[in-house]
C-alpha positions in Angstrom: 110.0 150.9 54.2 111.0 152.1 50.8 113.9 150.7 48.7 116.5 153.2 47.6 116.6 153.5 43.8 120.1 152.6 42.6 121.3 154.6 39.6 121.5 151.6 37.3 117.8 150.7 37.8 116.7 153.5 35.6 118.5 152.0 32.6 116.2 151.5 29.6 114.8 148.0 29.5 115.9 147.6 26.0 119.4 147.7 27.3 118.5 145.3 30.1 117.8 142.6 27.5 121.2 142.9 26.0 123.3 142.9 29.1 123.2 140.4 32.0 122.6 142.4 35.2 125.7 141.2 37.1 128.2 141.4 34.1 130.2 144.6 33.5 129.2 146.3 30.3 132.6 145.6 28.6 131.5 141.9 28.6 128.1 142.5 27.0 129.1 140.8 23.8 129.9 137.6 25.8 126.6 137.2 27.7 125.8 133.9 26.1 129.1 132.4 27.4 129.3 134.0 30.8 127.2 133.6 33.9 125.3 136.7 35.2 127.0 136.1 38.5 130.4 137.2 37.0 132.0 139.8 39.2 130.0 138.8 42.3 131.1 136.6 45.2 131.0 132.9 44.3 127.6 131.3 44.9 125.8 134.6 45.5 123.8 136.6 43.0 122.1 139.8 44.2 120.4 142.9 42.9 121.5 145.7 42.9 125.3 145.3 42.7 127.6 146.5 45.5 128.1 149.1 46.9 124.3 149.4 47.1 122.7 147.2 49.7 121.2 144.1 48.1 117.4 144.1 47.8 116.9 140.8 46.0 119.0 137.6 46.4 118.9 134.6 44.1 118.3 131.3 46.1 117.9 128.5 43.7 116.0 126.8 40.9 114.4 123.4 39.9 112.6 121.9 36.9 112.6 118.1 37.4 111.3 115.9 40.2 114.9 114.7 40.8 115.8 118.3 41.7 113.9 118.1 45.0 114.0 114.3 45.6 116.9 112.6 47.5 119.4 110.8 45.2 118.2 107.3 44.4 120.6 104.3 44.2 120.1 102.8 40.8 119.7 99.0 40.6 120.5 97.0 37.5 117.5 95.5 35.8 117.3 91.8 34.9 118.0 92.9 31.2 121.1 94.7 32.2 122.4 91.8 34.2 121.7 89.3 31.4 122.8 91.4 28.4 125.7 93.2 30.2 124.6 96.6 28.7 122.9 99.6 30.4 119.2 99.8 29.7 118.0 103.2 28.5 116.0 104.9 31.3 112.9 107.0 30.9 113.6 110.7 31.3 112.8 112.1 34.7 109.4 113.7 35.1 109.2 117.4 35.6 108.0 120.7 34.1 107.3 121.1 30.4 105.2 124.4 30.1 104.8 125.9 33.5 102.5 128.9 34.0 100.8 129.7 37.3 102.5 129.1 40.6 101.5 129.2 44.3 102.9 128.1 47.6 101.0 126.9 50.7 101.7 127.3 54.4 103.7 124.0 54.4 106.0 125.5 51.7 104.7 123.0 49.1 105.1 124.6 45.6 102.3 124.1 43.1 102.9 124.7 39.4 100.3 124.6 36.7 101.8 122.9 33.7 99.3 123.7 30.9 100.7 121.6 28.1 100.5 118.4 30.2 97.2 119.4 31.7 98.4 118.8 35.2 99.4 120.5 38.5 102.8 119.5 39.8 103.7 119.6 43.5 107.3 120.1 44.6 107.9 119.7 48.4 111.5 120.8 49.0 111.2 120.2 52.7 109.8 116.8 52.4 112.0 116.0 49.4 109.1 114.8 47.3 107.5 115.7 44.0 104.3 114.4 42.3 101.5 115.1 39.9 98.5 116.2 42.0 95.5 113.8 41.8 95.1 111.4 38.9 91.5 112.3 38.7 92.5 115.8 37.7 93.1 114.6 34.2 89.4 114.4 33.8 88.8 117.8 35.2 91.6 119.9 33.7 92.6 120.6 30.1 94.7 123.8 30.3 95.5 124.8 33.9 96.8 128.3 34.0 96.3 130.2 37.3 96.8 129.0 40.8 96.0 130.3 44.3 96.1 128.8 47.8 93.9 129.9 50.7 94.5 129.9 54.4 93.2 126.3 54.7 95.7 125.2 52.0 92.8 124.7 49.5 94.1 125.0 46.0 92.2 126.9 43.3 93.0 126.2 39.6 91.8 128.1 36.6 91.3 126.2 33.3 91.5 128.2 30.0 89.8 125.6 27.9 87.1 124.4 30.2 86.3 127.9 31.5 86.2 126.7 35.1 87.8 127.0 38.5 88.5 123.8 40.4 89.0 123.8 44.1 90.8 120.9 45.7 92.7 119.8 48.8 96.5 119.6 49.0 96.1 115.8 48.4 94.2 116.3 45.2 90.6 115.7 46.4 88.2 117.8 44.4 85.9 119.9 46.5 84.2 121.9 43.8 84.3 123.0 40.2 82.6 126.3 39.2 82.5 129.3 36.9 81.6 127.6 33.6 78.7 130.1 33.0 80.6 133.2 34.1 84.1 132.7 32.6 85.4 132.8 29.1 89.2 132.3 29.5 90.2 132.5 33.1 93.9 133.0 33.8 95.5 134.6 36.9 93.9 134.1 40.4 94.2 135.9 43.7 92.6 135.4 47.1 91.3 137.7 49.7 90.9 135.4 52.7 89.6 138.0 55.0 86.7 138.8 52.7 86.3 135.3 51.3 86.9 136.4 47.7 88.5 134.8 44.8 89.5 137.2 42.0 89.8 135.7 38.5 91.4 137.6 35.5 89.4 136.7 32.4 91.7 137.5 29.5 89.0 136.9 26.8 86.1 138.6 28.5 88.3 141.6 29.5 87.2 141.8 33.1 87.8 140.4 36.6 85.3 137.9 38.0 84.7 137.7 41.7 83.6 134.5 43.5 82.8 133.6 47.1 85.3 131.1 48.4 82.9 129.6 50.9 79.8 129.0 48.7 81.8 129.1 45.4 79.0 131.3 44.0 79.6 134.1 41.5 79.4 137.6 43.1 80.2 140.3 40.5 82.5 141.6 37.7 85.0 144.4 38.0 85.8 146.4 34.9 84.9 146.0 31.2 86.4 145.8 27.8 88.6 148.8 26.6 88.0 150.8 23.5 90.5 153.4 24.8 92.7 153.2 27.9 90.1 154.5 30.3 90.5 153.7 34.1 88.7 150.6 35.1 88.6 149.0 31.6 90.8 146.2 30.4 92.4 144.6 27.3 93.3 141.0 28.2 94.0 141.2 31.9 96.2 138.3 32.9 97.5 138.6 36.4 95.9 139.6 39.8 97.2 140.1 43.3 95.8 141.3 46.6 97.8 143.2 49.3 97.3 143.1 53.0 94.8 145.9 53.0 92.6 144.0 50.4 93.5 146.2 47.5 93.4 144.4 44.1 96.2 144.8 41.6 95.6 143.8 37.9 98.1 143.5 35.0 96.2 145.0 32.1 98.3 143.3 29.5 97.5 145.0 26.2 97.0 148.4 27.8 100.5 148.0 29.2 99.7 149.0 32.7 98.8 148.0 36.2 95.4 149.1 37.7 94.6 149.2 41.4 91.2 148.8 42.9 90.1 149.1 46.5 88.3 146.3 48.4 85.0 147.6 47.2 86.1 147.1 43.6 86.4 150.8 42.8 89.3 152.1 40.7 92.0 153.9 42.7 95.0 154.4 40.5 97.1 153.0 37.7 100.8 153.0 36.7 102.9 152.0 33.7 102.7 152.6 30.0 103.9 151.1 26.7 107.6 151.4 26.1 111.0 150.0 26.9 112.1 152.3 29.7 112.2 151.6 33.4 108.6 151.5 34.8 107.1 150.8 31.4 105.7 147.5 30.0 105.5 145.5 26.9 103.7 142.3 28.0 103.0 142.4 31.7 101.8 139.1 33.1 102.3 137.8 36.6 102.0 140.2 39.6 102.5 139.9 43.3 102.9 142.1 46.5 105.4 141.5 49.3 104.9 142.1 53.0 106.0 145.7 52.8 103.7 146.6 49.9 106.2 146.5 47.0 104.6 145.4 43.8 106.4 143.0 41.5 105.4 142.7 37.8 106.7 140.0 35.4 107.0 141.1 31.8 107.1 138.2 29.3 108.6 140.4 26.5 111.4 142.0 28.6 112.1 138.7 30.5 112.4 140.4 33.9 110.3 141.5 36.8 110.2 145.1 37.9 109.6 146.3 41.5 107.4 149.3 42.3 106.3 151.1 45.4 102.6 151.3 46.2 102.2 154.4 44.2 103.8 152.9 41.1 107.2 154.4 41.3 109.7 152.0 39.8 112.5 150.9 42.3 114.5 148.3 40.4 114.4 145.4 38.0 115.6 141.8 38.1 116.5 139.6 35.1 117.2 139.7 31.4 116.9 137.3 28.5 118.9 134.1 29.0 119.1 130.7 30.6 121.6 131.3 33.4 120.5 131.9 37.0 118.6 135.1 37.4 117.8 135.2 33.7 114.5 134.3 32.0 113.1 132.9 28.8 109.5 133.9 28.6 108.7 134.6 32.2 105.0 133.9 32.8 104.1 134.2 36.5 105.4 135.0 40.0 104.3 134.4 43.5 105.6 135.8 46.9 105.1 133.7 50.0 104.8 134.8 53.7 108.6 134.9 54.1 109.0 137.2 51.1 110.5 134.5 48.9 109.8 135.2 45.2 109.0 132.3 42.9 109.0 132.7 39.1 108.0 130.4 36.2 109.2 130.5 32.6 108.1 128.6 29.6 111.0 128.2 27.1 113.4 127.1 29.9 110.8 125.3 31.9 111.8 125.9 35.5 111.0 127.6 38.7 113.5 130.2 40.1 113.5 131.3 43.7 114.6 134.7 45.0 114.5 136.4 48.4 113.5 140.0 49.1 116.1 141.3 51.5 114.7 143.6 54.2 116.8 146.8 54.4 117.1 146.8 58.2 118.4 143.2 58.2 121.0 143.9 55.6 122.1 147.0 57.4 122.7 145.1 60.6 124.9 142.6 58.8 127.0 145.5 57.4 127.3 147.2 60.8 128.2 144.2 63.0 131.7 143.7 61.4 132.4 147.4 61.7 131.6 147.5 65.4 133.8 144.4 66.1 136.7 146.0 64.2 136.6 149.1 66.4 136.7 147.0 69.5 
């Protein structure tokens, strides 16, 4: 089902970066002081603005362990009791430089934090947060990309060690592979049906394919660009797989998205360099929802754009800033089975969560009050 293109979504992206999406244009010069939710119902932030039906809704955010853990009752230490002064506590653990993100079937959220060399796990349902596996410090130097398969096995790419590490949700290492085939692995994507792991190699300018059962290398897709020919890359950084097994790649320095069929053959591309709707400056993370819409995060524009399967731009979400629904160097995004959208950003280290709103569900909500009123 296609999303209707609201008129405001075709606004040039250069203008997006100056105006918060939910603030009227007359307040553009006050965006640093105002929340992007101004003018919307309290507690709700949606895109696009009424009267258009909402397509994306902001749900929440977190950055520290304490954001998902239950409140802890603080007890006075012996020093505080003896001295009568409050002891300075160590700052709560959390994200410092998040990059890749993935969510498993139990709704556990995994975040690769490359500056600390670890993978953080946030379990909002279980109200716990932790660093995954102490032994990972010996196996990871710069974790970048993440992917979770149907068995809840986690795959982690390392940009320094040139490897992929596969481990359980508890942090038990199952395999480490790819050292001879990878130069600087980044984004990861899984095709569970065909037992494939796709790895975007930003330095080698191609996509590496591995078997998820044997962990053996299978083949490469693409090669380095001299000109922007189909099937060639300049620093590919993000990959995603749709329900049909088609592969989507953010070709970062060619400023486009390329699409390949399950056999690895080039099908189509969309996007170009520029600051208009549907164009890119530094495309990074990419994901596909249950209806086939393609979401592309742009680190330069600090937003993500939404496209249909043919590459027609439908809308954008976000602008530069630190308020909810804004971004400071967005790096990756992930969409779970419930069409919740998770984003990471580096300069304001946090995860934001959005919800794709299915058009039929929202239409029903609008119609029910009308019918009751007639009765």
